[in-house]
C-alpha positions as CSV (number, residue, x, y, z in Angstrom):
1,M,110.8,93.2,120.6
2,K,114.3,91.7,120.8
3,L,112.7,88.3,121.6
4,V,110.4,88.6,118.6
5,V,113.3,89.4,116.3
6,L,115.3,86.5,117.8
7,F,112.5,84.1,117.3
8,I,111.9,85.2,113.6
9,W,115.7,85.1,113.0
10,L,116.0,81.5,114.4
11,S,113.0,80.4,112.3
12,V,114.3,82.0,109.1
13,S,117.9,80.9,109.5
14,N,116.9,77.3,110.2
15,L,114.6,77.2,107.2
16,V,117.2,78.6,104.9
17,L,119.9,76.2,106.0
18,A,117.5,73.3,105.7
19,Q,115.8,74.1,102.4
20,K,118.4,76.4,100.7
21,Q,115.6,78.9,100.1
22,D,112.9,80.7,102.2
23,T,110.6,83.6,101.6
24,I,109.9,86.5,104.0
25,T,106.9,88.7,103.1
26,I,106.1,92.2,104.3
27,Y,102.8,93.9,103.5
28,Y,101.7,97.5,102.6
29,K,98.7,99.8,102.7
30,I,97.0,100.5,99.4
31,D,99.0,102.7,97.0
32,E,101.9,103.1,99.5
33,S,105.5,102.1,99.2
34,S,106.7,103.2,102.7
35,I,107.6,100.3,105.0
36,Q,105.3,100.1,108.1
37,K,107.0,100.0,111.4
38,I,105.3,96.7,112.2
39,Q,107.2,95.1,109.4
40,H,110.6,96.2,110.7
41,C,111.1,93.1,112.9
42,K,110.9,90.9,109.8
43,L,113.4,93.0,107.9
44,D,115.7,93.1,110.9
45,S,115.6,89.3,111.1
46,V,116.7,89.2,107.5
47,V,119.5,91.6,108.2
48,K,120.8,89.3,111.0
49,V,120.7,86.2,108.8
50,L,122.6,88.0,106.0
51,K,125.2,89.4,108.4
52,D,125.7,86.0,110.1
53,S,126.1,84.0,106.9
54,A,128.0,85.2,103.8
55,S,126.7,82.2,101.9
56,I,123.1,83.5,102.0
57,K,121.8,86.0,99.5
58,V,118.5,87.8,99.1
59,A,116.3,88.6,96.1
60,I,113.7,91.4,96.6
61,Y,110.4,91.2,94.6
62,G,107.7,93.9,94.8
63,Y,104.0,93.2,94.1
64,S,100.7,95.1,94.0
65,D,97.0,94.6,93.9
66,H,94.9,95.4,90.8
67,S,93.9,99.0,91.6
68,G,95.9,100.8,88.9
69,T,97.3,100.6,85.4
70,D,100.0,98.1,84.6
71,Q,102.6,100.9,84.4
72,Y,101.5,102.5,87.7
73,N,101.7,99.1,89.4
74,L,105.2,98.4,88.0
75,N,106.4,101.8,89.3
76,L,104.7,101.2,92.7
77,T,106.2,97.8,93.1
78,D,109.6,98.9,92.0
79,A,109.5,101.7,94.6
80,R,108.4,99.1,97.3
81,A,111.3,96.8,96.4
82,K,113.9,99.6,96.3
83,K,112.8,101.0,99.7
84,V,113.3,97.5,101.2
85,E,116.8,97.4,99.5
86,T,117.6,100.8,100.9
87,Y,116.5,99.6,104.4
88,L,118.9,96.6,104.2
89,L,121.8,98.7,102.9
90,N,121.3,101.3,105.7
91,K,121.5,98.4,108.2
92,G,125.0,97.6,106.8
93,I,124.2,94.8,104.4
94,N,126.8,94.3,101.7
95,P,125.3,95.2,98.3
96,N,126.7,91.9,96.9
97,A,124.3,90.1,99.2
98,I,121.4,91.4,97.2
99,S,121.1,89.3,94.1
100,L,118.1,91.1,92.6
101,C,115.7,94.0,93.4
102,I,112.7,94.3,91.1
103,G,109.1,95.3,90.9
104,K,106.8,92.8,89.3
105,G,103.6,94.7,89.1
106,K,100.2,93.2,90.0
107,V,99.7,89.7,91.3
108,Q,97.5,87.6,89.0
109,S,94.2,86.6,90.8
110,K,92.6,83.3,90.0
111,G,89.0,84.7,90.0
112,T,86.6,87.2,91.4
113,N,86.3,85.8,94.9
114,D,90.0,85.3,95.1
115,K,90.6,88.9,94.1
116,L,88.2,90.3,96.7
117,L,89.6,88.2,99.5
118,S,93.3,88.4,98.7
119,E,93.9,92.0,97.4
120,P,95.5,93.1,100.8
121,L,97.8,90.1,100.6
122,H,98.9,91.1,97.1
123,R,100.3,94.5,98.3
124,K,103.6,93.0,99.4
125,V,107.4,92.6,99.0
126,E,108.9,89.1,99.1
127,L,112.4,88.6,100.2
128,I,113.7,85.3,99.0
129,L,116.7,84.1,101.0
130,I,118.9,81.6,99.1
131,K,121.8,79.6,100.4
132,A,124.5,79.9,97.8
133,Q,125.5,76.6,96.1
134,D,128.9,75.8,94.8
135,S,128.9,78.0,91.8
136,P,130.1,76.2,88.7
137,T,131.8,78.2,86.0
138,N,129.3,79.4,83.4
139,K,131.2,78.2,80.3
140,N,130.1,79.0,76.8
141,T,129.5,75.7,74.8
142,S,128.2,75.1,71.4
143,I,124.5,74.1,71.5
144,S,121.5,74.5,69.3
145,P,119.6,76.9,68.9
146,V,122.1,79.7,68.4
147,L,124.1,80.3,71.6
148,A,125.0,83.9,72.4
149,D,127.4,85.3,74.9
150,S,126.6,88.7,76.5
151,T,129.0,90.7,74.2
152,S,127.4,89.5,70.9
153,I,123.7,89.6,71.6
154,V,123.2,92.8,69.6
155,I,125.0,91.6,66.5
156,R,123.5,88.1,66.6
157,M,119.9,89.2,67.1
158,R,120.2,91.6,64.2
159,N,121.1,88.7,61.9
160,L,118.2,86.5,63.0
161,N,115.1,85.9,60.8
162,I,111.5,85.7,61.8
163,G,111.0,82.3,63.6
164,D,114.7,82.0,64.6
165,S,115.6,81.5,68.3
166,L,118.6,82.6,70.4
167,V,119.7,81.1,73.7
168,L,120.8,83.9,76.0
169,N,123.7,82.0,77.6
170,N,124.4,84.2,80.6
171,I,120.8,84.7,81.8
172,N,120.6,82.1,84.6
173,F,118.5,81.4,87.7
174,E,118.9,80.0,91.1
175,P,117.7,76.4,91.3
176,A,113.9,76.0,91.8
177,S,113.5,79.8,91.6
178,S,112.8,82.7,89.3
179,V,115.5,84.7,91.0
180,I,118.0,85.9,88.4
181,L,121.7,85.5,89.1
182,K,123.5,88.8,89.3
183,E,125.7,87.9,86.3
184,S,122.5,88.1,84.2
185,I,122.0,91.8,84.4
186,K,124.6,92.6,81.7
187,P,123.0,90.4,79.0
188,L,119.6,91.7,80.0
189,K,120.8,95.2,79.3
190,E,122.1,94.0,75.9
191,L,118.7,92.5,75.1
192,L,117.1,95.8,76.1
193,K,119.5,97.7,73.9
194,V,118.5,95.6,70.9
195,L,114.8,96.3,71.5
196,L,115.2,100.0,72.0
197,E,117.2,100.3,68.8
198,S,114.8,98.2,66.8
199,P,111.3,99.6,67.5
200,T,109.5,97.1,65.1
201,L,111.2,94.0,66.6
202,K,108.8,91.7,68.4
203,I,109.9,88.7,70.5
204,E,108.7,85.7,72.4
205,I,110.5,85.0,75.7
206,Q,110.7,81.3,76.4
207,G,111.5,80.1,79.9
208,H,113.0,76.6,80.6
209,T,113.9,74.7,83.8
210,D,116.2,71.9,84.6
211,C,115.0,68.3,84.9
212,T,114.3,68.1,88.6
213,P,110.8,69.6,89.1
214,A,107.6,67.6,88.2
215,F,106.2,68.7,84.8
216,E,103.4,71.0,86.0
217,K,105.6,72.7,88.7
218,A,108.4,73.1,86.1
219,R,105.9,74.7,83.6
220,I,104.8,77.2,86.2
221,L,108.3,78.0,87.3
222,S,109.5,78.5,83.7
223,T,106.6,80.8,83.0
224,D,107.5,82.9,86.0
225,R,111.1,83.1,84.8
226,A,110.0,84.3,81.4
227,R,107.6,86.8,83.0
228,T,110.5,88.1,85.1
229,I,112.4,89.0,81.9
230,C,109.3,90.5,80.3
231,D,108.7,92.7,83.4
232,F,112.3,93.9,83.3
233,L,111.9,95.0,79.6
234,I,108.5,96.7,80.2
235,R,109.8,98.5,83.2
236,N,112.7,99.9,81.1
237,G,110.5,101.3,78.3
238,I,109.6,98.4,76.0
239,N,105.9,98.4,74.9
240,S,104.2,95.2,76.2
241,N,102.6,94.7,72.7
242,R,106.1,93.8,71.4
243,L,106.6,91.0,74.0
244,Q,105.1,87.5,74.5
245,Y,106.3,85.0,77.1
246,I,105.8,81.3,77.6
247,G,107.1,78.6,79.9
248,Y,108.1,75.2,78.5
249,G,109.1,73.7,81.9
250,N,111.5,70.8,81.5
251,S,110.1,69.6,78.2
252,R,113.0,71.0,76.1
253,P,116.3,70.3,77.9
254,I,119.6,71.1,76.2
255,I,121.3,68.3,78.2
256,K,119.2,65.3,79.3
257,A,121.0,64.6,82.6
258,I,120.6,65.5,86.3
259,T,123.9,67.2,87.1
260,E,124.7,70.7,88.2
261,E,126.4,71.5,84.9
262,A,123.3,70.2,83.0
263,G,121.0,72.0,85.3
264,L,122.8,75.3,84.8
265,K,122.4,75.1,81.0
266,N,118.8,73.9,81.1
267,R,117.7,76.7,83.5
268,R,117.7,79.2,80.6
269,V,115.8,81.8,78.6
270,E,115.5,81.7,74.8
271,I,114.4,84.5,72.6
272,K,112.3,83.8,69.5
273,I,111.9,86.4,66.8
274,I,108.1,87.0,66.1
275,D,108.4,90.1,63.8
276,K,111.0,92.5,62.6
């Protein structure tokens, strides 16, 4: 068993160091959130990587198959993700090494055959290991549409009209990933507060990427980012009928340059008011 863990750890750590990101996947029985013992060696290899390198962080995403309602699957996948988080914490992992822990509900199948063949593979938790980059300061700068800092989202959204958009300045993502940076939790809660206090408000969540991915890859990534925000709101009590999401890829950059500062601003989420 120690040899297995060592082999997985070497594979994982080498991939993370080379690619700055890697994904470890563990699987589940139908309708269960308990971690099977056979999956422990994978999790233990993640523990070793995190303990050996303070520059590596992990994001935990839970998924399900299609056998259940949307709300049931969100609850189930949230439980799966949280049990993985608890496992890591019980092994001595610093909570700051966990950048995100979230259930994303059911995996979207491409068609009937895909659904029948891949349902067992959809019952999973993905642990995305990311090598931290030099983190540039997230400065507030004046851009259009309206730029909001996390302390003024409530006030600014109340003053918007139907069709207006708002850039949520402090909701940011790891490069080439839908993993939300930890600093984004506060503005997400501000957005949630607005929606809870304004039950008739409907919004469109628009995802954007930086200029580095190819267009189609960027569109898919930006859609996944927008869906991550949508899932967070639904899981916290917002009716899905009030939410739309779309990914624009890299077609609408704020800054047309390939620099880390430009990338940080272009990897963003905008909120458009659909109805009030």
